[in-house]
N, C-alpha and C positions, 0 to 999 in steps of 0.2 A: 549537503546534497545527497539524495537517496539513489544509490547505484544498484539497488536490487532489480534484477531482470524480471520482466513480465513473463508469466507462465502461459505457454500454449500447449493445448492437448491436440495431438494428431491421431486420427483414427483412419486406418486403411488396412485392408486384409492382405495386401501384397507387401511383403517385407522390403522389396526393392524400392517401392514408392515411399515407404516410411524412411528408409535410409536417405533417399534423395531429399525429401522435405527436411529431415533432421539436419543434413549437411548444409543446406541453404540457410536455415534459421537459427541453428544452435549458437553461432557466434553472437547473435543479437538477443536471443531469448532463452528462457529456461524451458526445455522441452520435456513433455510426458507423452509417450507414444504407446499405442496398443493396436492389435489387429482385429479386435471384435467389439461389438457394440455394448454388450453387458459389462465387460471390464471397463470400457470407456465411461459408462454411467457411474460406476463406483469411483473411478479416478476423479471425474468431474465434480461429484458430490463432495469429495474430500478436499480437492485442491482449489475449487472455485477459480478456474483459470481466467485470464484476461481475454482469451480467444480460443475457439475450437475450429480446427480444420478437419472436415468430415467427408469421407468417401461415401458414395451412395450405394454402389453395388457391392454388398457384403453378404456372406451367408448367414443364416439364422436370423439376425436382426439387421436390416438394411439401414442406410443412413437416414432415410425419411423417418423411420420408427425411432431411431436414436434422437433425432431432432425433436420429434413430437414429445418424447419423454422428458427431454431437457426443458422444453417450454411449458410443460404441465407442472413442473416443480417450482414453487415460489422461490426457492433458494438459488435456482440456476437459470431461471427464465430470461434474465437480463444479460446473460453471457452471449456475445455475438458469435454466430456460427457462419463459417464460409464453407460451402460445399466445394470440394475438389474432386472433379469427376470427368470421366470420358463421355458422359451423356451430354449431347450438345443440342438436343431438340428444345425448341422454345417452350413447349408444354411442360417438359421436365423442369426447366428453370423456373417457370411460373409457379409450378406446384411446390417446389422447394421454398421459394420466397413466401408462398402463402402459409407455409408451416412456421415461418418466423426466421428463416435464414436471412442474413444481411447481404450476402453476395455469392457469386459463383466464380470459380476459377477452373478453366477447362484444361484437361490433359491433352497433350504433353505440357509439362510445366514450363512457363517462361519465368526465369529467376527474377528479373526486374519487376515484372507484373506482380508476382507473388509477394515480394518484399514491400512493394508500394501498397498493395491492397491490405496486407497485414498491418503495416504501420498506420495506414489511414483509419482502419476500423478500431484498432487499439486506442488511437488518439481520440476518436469520437467517443469510445466507451469511457475513457478517462475523463473527458470533458463532461460527459453526461453525469458521471459519478460525482465530479466536482460540483456541478450545478445542483445536483440533488443534495449534496452535503451543505451547500450554501443555503438552499431553500430550507432544509431542516434547521440549520443554525438560525436563520432569520425568523423562522416560525417560532423557535424556542424563545428568541429575543422578544418577539411580539407578544408571546404568551406571558413572558415575565413582565413586560411593560403593561399589558392588559391587567395582570394581577395587581401590579403596583397601583394602577389607576383605580381599580376596584377597591383596593385597601384604602387609598386616599379618600375616595368617595364615601366609603363606609365610615372612615374616621371623621370626616366633615359632618356627615349626617348624625353620627353619634354625639359629636361635640354640640351640634345644634340642639339635639334632643336633651342632652345633659344640661345645657343652659336653660332650656324651658323647664326641666324638672327642678332646677335650682329656683327658678322664679315661682314655681308651684309651691315649693317649700316655704319661700318667702311669703307667699300669700297666706299660707297656713298660720304663720306667726302673726299676721294682721287680724285674722278672723279665727277665733278659737273653735268655731263650729265647722270650719272648712275641712280639716283633715279627715275625720270619719265620713263626712258627707261625700267628699271627693272619692274616697275609696268605694263607698257603696254605689255611687253613680257609675263608676267604671264597671263594676260587676253587673249591675242591672243592664247597662248598655250592651255589654258582651252577651248576656243571656238572651236579650231581645233580638240582637242581630243574628245570633246562632239560630233562633227559632225561625228567622227569615231566610235561613239557608245561605248566608254569606260564607265564603271560604275562610280557612283558618288564618291565612295571611291578613285578610281584612279584619277578622275578629281581634287578632293581636294588636294591630295598629289602632283600631277603634278603642280598645281597652286603654291603651296609653294616651290616646288623644283625648278621651273623655276626662282625664285628669286635669286637662287644661281649659275646661269649659269656662271657668270663672277667673282665668288668669288676669283678665282686665280689671279685676277688683284691686289690683295693685295700684291703679291710678285713681282710686276713689278715696276721698278724704276720710280719715279715721272717725271724724265726728259723725259722718253718715254711716260708714260701714259698721261701726260699733255701737250705733244708737240702739238702746234697749227698747225703745218705743216705736210705734208705727211712724213711718216716714211721712213728711209733708209732701205736697205735690212737687215742690221744687227739689226737695231732697230725692224723691223717687225719680224724677227726670234726670238728675245727676247720676243716680245709681244705674239707670238704664244705659248710660254711656259706657259701662264696663264691657259691653259686647263689642263696640267699635274699638275700644282701647285694646282689648284682647286680640282683635284682628290686626291691629297695627303692630302689636308685639310679635305676633306670628305672621310673617309676611305671606301673601297669597302665592299660588302657583308653585309651591314647593313639592318635591316628591315625597311619597310615603306618608309616614305618620304626621309630619308637620303640615302637609296639605290637608289632611283630614282634621287636624287640630285647629287649623285656621277656620275651616268651615264650621266646626263645632262652636268655637269661641264667638263667632260672628252671628250664628243663626239659631242658637238653642232657645232663644226667646221669640222666634218668629212663630206665627200661628197659621194653621191650615187655611183659615178663612181670610187671611191677609191682614188681620188686626194686630199682629205682633210688632216687634221692633228688633233691629233699628231700621230696616228697609221696607217693612210691610210686605214681605214676600208672601206668595200665596201658593197653596197646593204643592205640586212637585217642583215649583221654583225653589223651594227650600231643599238643600242637599239632604240626602237620606240620613247622614250622620247627625245633622242638626235636628231632624225629626225624632231620631232615636233617643238622643240625649235629652231632648225636651221632655219626653215622657218619664225617663229615669230621674231627671232632676226634679220635676214637679212631684212625682210620687214620693221621693225621699224627703223633699222639703215639707210636704203636707203631713207625712207620718212621723216627723221629727218634732220634738219640742224645742221651742226657741224662747228667748227671754220675753218676746212680745206676743207669744201665742202658745196654746196647748197643742199637743199632737192630735191629729185626726185619727180615728180608727181606720183600720185597713178597709173595712167594708164601706165606710163613707168615702174614702179616697177612690176605691174601685168604682163606686157609683158615679163619682165626679168624672172619672176618666170616660166612663160610658156616656155620660151626659155631654161630654165635650168632643165626642166623635164627630169628625167633619167640621168642627168649629175651631177648637184649640189644637186638636191632634189629628193626625192621619188615622182614620178609622181602622185601616188594616193593621197598623202598628199597635193600636189599643187592644185589638182582639188577640194579637200575638203575645202582648205583654201579659194579658190575663191568663193565657195558656201556661206561661212559665211562672206564674205567681207563686206556686209552692216553692220553687227554687229561689225566687226573689226573697221570700220571707225567711228562708234559711240563711241567706246571705245577710239579711237585715239583722237577724238575731246574733249571728256570728260576729258582725262588725258593728255592734252597738257602740255608740259614743261613750 
């Protein structure tokens, strides 16, 4: 049990009054007494007492001014002040309370009233301090819990993303052309989105999500995926299912990069005029990330050599993109892609297969 006495500062310019108050309260409390306001402020700043008993009518600095100074100081403003005074006018009492005092005790002093008021206000102050401490403790606990939840959320999201990355690497093993192609599509998509003035968070998520655009090819038979010749109609129809397979692998309505990756996997073969697959979406029904990756994917596919075709020249592909404005591609995105073409070509050269 803590037997340390509470500290009370008594301020009164009449020594007899100090002696009286000290005699009443000293058996119960630790007393610091002074006869002037300036000294009182120094004591209060150093001691941080539990309560202040303050006379009003004092020379040089009266009690009102002392009270005002105490309440203006952030370190002392919460210390309760009781005015002990011979001033009995209602206006005087109201003014003192307006400055921040908690109570008035009128002279001559009634011992029982003094002890009761002092005990009550110290108890209230201690209860307030206890509640503040509990609030601070609870706030810290809530912050810790919040941080743990955020860490858990981040861990789950990272785990999901790492799983998808593992699947992407698995897809690369199935298709020898996939690795370099995926890398270039990520960069092309990033540069195009940047030209469209998306923020950095979105750009970073799109870069990662674009890597998953063909993740659904994991579900396509090797005989079709690795066929060195042109696909038959039936084979091509099976190949087209990779968009839905990818969307099934990356479930919809997920936060962050996985939500974008789902849209990319599902819609990067949709066309602006509605003639694409798998859902025949049209215009802005197609998510912006699907439209962005569609251009990046087609540009890279046409400018890259495959076992079943020669690479197109950059000029020929650019003309194709222009011809397909408002048909295959969003015209606004085609124009933006052409603006960043010099950077695209640098990436293409740097990331050649």
